[in-house]
N, C-alpha and C positions, 0 to 999 in steps of 0.2 A: 924825823920824818920816813916812817915805814916805809919800804915796797915790797913785793913781790912778784916772783910771775911763778907758771909753771912751768914743769920740766922741760916739757916739749915745746914750748914757747908761744903757747895758744891764747894766754889771757894772763895780764900782769895787773897791778893795782899798786898805786900809790895813795899814801893816806897825810892830810895835815889840817891844821887847826886855823878856822879862822875867830871870829870873835864869838865865842860860846857856842861854834857849832865845827862840829867834824865833817869833814869834806873827803870825798872818797874820788878818786880819779880811776877809771875802771878800762885798761885797753884790751880789746880781743881781734885779733884778725878775721879780715871778710875775705874769704878765697875769690881774687881774682878782682877784687874792691880794694884793695889796702887796709887799713885798721880804723876801728873805729873807736871813736873815743867818748867816754860818759862822764860827768862829773856830777856827783850827789851831795847835796849837802846835809846833815841831818843834825837837829837841835837837841835830843834826846838820846840816851840809849835803847827807848823803847822803840822808836822810830827807826834808829840804823838795825837793830836785830829784827823787826818785820821786814824791812827791807832783805836783808840776807836770808831769810828763810824763802824770801819769794825768789831770791836770784836763782837761773840755773847755774851755775858756777856749784852750787851745792851738790849738784850731781855729776854733773861733769869732771870736777875737781875736788873734791872734798877735802884733801889737805890745804888746799891753798884757800878753799871757804873756810876753814877751821885756823887758818893764820890771821886770814883779813876779819873775822870776827872778834879774835882775842887782842889782835892790834889797836882796832875800833875801840873795843869796850876798854881797854888799856887807855889811850887816849882819851874818851871821853871823862873816865874818872879821873885823869890827872888835870882837866880842867874844869873839873866841878870844886866848887868851895867846899871845905871841910863842913858839916853839920856842926850845931852848936850841942853839947853836952848836956843830957838832961838834969 
């Protein structure tokens, strides 16, 4: 269950797997309003990467964004069955 947060505590994520899915819990502070929590589930690496490319974290915290992508792809790869040899 990989998790990480930005150095300044501005954003955090937790990855977990469900049946054939990767789920991402993303928490971001909302000034004077508490914390916003979003959970997204992805069935494929392509869908996950498409979301990652559109997420503003890519620009606001590139190191955390890279860690999110790396851990997410690793978790998806570990859940995929091995392809048969030709």
